[in-house]
C-alpha positions as CSV (number, residue, x, y, z in Angstrom):
1,M,277.0,290.9,227.0
2,I,275.7,287.3,226.8
3,P,272.5,287.0,224.7
4,E,270.5,285.6,227.7
5,L,271.4,288.7,229.7
6,R,270.8,291.0,226.7
7,A,267.3,289.6,226.4
8,R,266.5,290.9,229.9
9,V,267.1,294.6,229.0
10,S,265.7,296.8,226.2
11,L,266.8,300.2,225.0
12,L,263.1,300.8,224.3
13,N,262.5,300.7,228.1
14,P,263.2,304.3,229.3
15,V,264.6,303.0,232.6
16,H,267.0,300.6,230.9
17,F,267.9,303.2,228.2
18,L,269.0,305.7,230.9
19,A,270.7,303.1,233.2
20,L,272.6,301.8,230.2
21,G,273.8,305.4,229.4
22,F,271.7,305.8,226.3
23,G,273.2,302.5,225.1
24,S,276.8,303.4,225.7
25,G,277.0,300.7,228.5
26,L,276.5,298.0,225.8
27,A,280.0,298.7,224.4
28,K,282.0,295.5,224.2
29,F,285.0,296.9,226.1
30,M,285.3,299.7,228.7
31,P,281.6,300.3,229.1
32,G,282.3,302.6,232.1
33,T,284.5,304.8,230.0
34,F,281.9,304.9,227.2
35,G,279.2,305.7,229.8
36,T,281.3,308.6,231.1
37,L,281.8,309.8,227.5
38,A,278.1,309.7,227.0
39,A,277.8,312.1,230.0
40,V,280.1,314.7,228.5
41,P,277.5,316.5,226.3
42,L,275.0,316.5,229.2
43,V,277.6,318.0,231.6
44,L,278.8,320.5,229.0
45,I,275.3,321.8,228.3
46,S,274.3,321.8,232.0
47,A,277.5,323.4,233.3
48,T,277.5,326.2,230.6
49,S,273.8,327.0,230.8
50,L,273.0,326.7,234.5
51,D,274.2,328.7,237.5
52,V,276.1,326.7,240.2
53,S,273.0,326.2,242.4
54,S,270.9,324.9,239.6
55,Y,273.8,322.6,238.4
56,I,274.1,321.2,241.9
57,A,270.3,320.7,242.1
58,L,270.4,318.9,238.7
59,T,273.4,316.7,239.9
60,L,271.3,315.7,243.0
61,I,268.4,314.8,240.8
62,V,270.7,312.7,238.5
63,C,272.1,310.9,241.6
64,V,268.7,310.2,243.2
65,M,267.3,309.1,239.8
66,G,270.2,306.8,239.4
67,I,269.4,304.9,242.6
68,V,266.0,303.9,241.1
69,L,267.3,303.5,237.5
70,C,270.3,301.3,238.4
71,G,268.4,299.3,241.0
72,K,265.5,298.5,238.6
73,T,267.8,297.6,235.7
74,A,270.1,295.4,237.9
75,Q,266.9,293.7,239.2
76,D,265.7,293.1,235.6
77,M,269.1,291.9,234.5
78,Q,269.3,289.7,237.6
79,V,272.9,290.8,238.1
80,H,274.1,293.3,240.7
81,D,276.0,296.2,239.2
82,H,276.5,294.7,235.7
83,S,279.2,296.7,233.8
84,A,276.6,297.8,231.2
85,I,274.8,299.8,233.9
86,V,276.6,303.2,233.6
87,W,274.2,305.9,234.9
88,D,276.5,305.9,237.9
89,E,279.3,307.1,235.7
90,V,277.0,309.9,234.4
91,A,276.4,311.0,237.9
92,G,280.0,310.7,238.8
93,L,281.1,313.1,236.0
94,F,278.4,315.6,237.0
95,I,279.8,315.6,240.5
96,T,283.4,315.9,239.3
97,L,282.7,319.2,237.6
98,I,280.6,321.0,240.2
99,A,281.7,324.7,240.3
100,V,284.5,324.0,237.8
101,P,285.0,326.5,235.0
102,I,284.4,324.6,231.8
103,S,287.2,324.4,229.2
104,W,288.5,321.6,227.2
105,Q,291.3,321.2,229.7
106,T,289.0,320.9,232.7
107,M,286.7,318.5,230.9
108,V,289.6,316.2,229.9
109,L,291.1,316.4,233.4
110,G,287.8,315.8,235.1
111,F,287.1,312.9,232.9
112,L,290.5,311.3,233.6
113,L,290.3,311.9,237.3
114,F,286.9,310.5,237.6
115,R,287.8,307.4,235.6
116,L,291.0,307.0,237.7
117,F,289.1,307.0,241.0
118,D,286.3,304.8,239.6
119,I,288.8,302.2,238.3
120,V,291.4,302.2,241.1
121,K,288.7,302.4,243.8
122,P,290.8,303.6,246.8
123,W,289.3,303.2,250.2
124,P,286.4,303.9,251.0
125,I,285.2,303.4,247.4
126,S,286.4,299.8,247.4
127,F,284.6,299.1,250.7
128,V,281.4,300.5,249.4
129,D,281.7,298.7,246.1
130,K,282.0,295.3,247.9
131,H,279.5,295.9,250.8
132,V,276.7,298.2,249.7
133,H,274.2,296.7,247.3
134,G,271.1,297.6,245.3
135,G,270.7,300.8,243.4
136,F,272.1,302.8,246.3
137,G,275.3,300.7,246.2
138,I,275.6,300.9,242.5
139,M,275.5,304.7,242.7
140,L,277.4,305.3,246.0
141,D,280.9,304.1,244.9
142,D,280.7,306.4,241.8
143,I,279.4,309.2,243.9
144,I,282.4,308.9,246.2
145,A,284.7,308.6,243.2
146,G,283.1,311.8,241.8
147,V,283.7,313.6,245.1
148,F,287.3,312.5,245.2
149,A,287.7,313.7,241.6
150,L,285.9,317.0,242.4
151,A,288.2,317.6,245.4
152,T,291.3,316.9,243.2
153,M,289.9,319.2,240.5
154,H,289.5,322.1,242.9
155,L,293.0,321.5,244.3
156,V,294.4,321.7,240.8
157,L,292.4,324.9,240.1
158,Y,293.4,326.4,243.4
159,F,297.1,325.9,242.7
160,N,296.7,327.1,239.1
161,W,298.1,323.8,237.7
162,I,295.9,324.1,234.6
């Protein structure tokens, strides 16, 4: 991240700290992947300690919070959807693993599926990414990628492919 842009955000600011995925979004390469990795412990703890309804409620909170966190951080950075903003990846992984039995195989597959949909951006993800702005736009493309990964995960589970 260029120094001028880095000067506009601070990990001491709780909004920036969360939007930047606890600092993982500041990785020099693949910040989205590092942001998703930062979500893994949160998802593991949540998915193994909460019932499905509570996990879904927490996922909704993560998504709604993300609209505010990402919007404010993008505004402070003066850049729409800068790659360092990775709370949307956190939300995407939470979505991907809704009602999925947690094992190392499902965690790895969920991670890979979410990253695939987030990077490739099939329609309508690509449309949303280009045409919806602000905190809602930053979050929405990753929410849709998470839903695509979630649907794929449940197909894989239904057919006992893992």
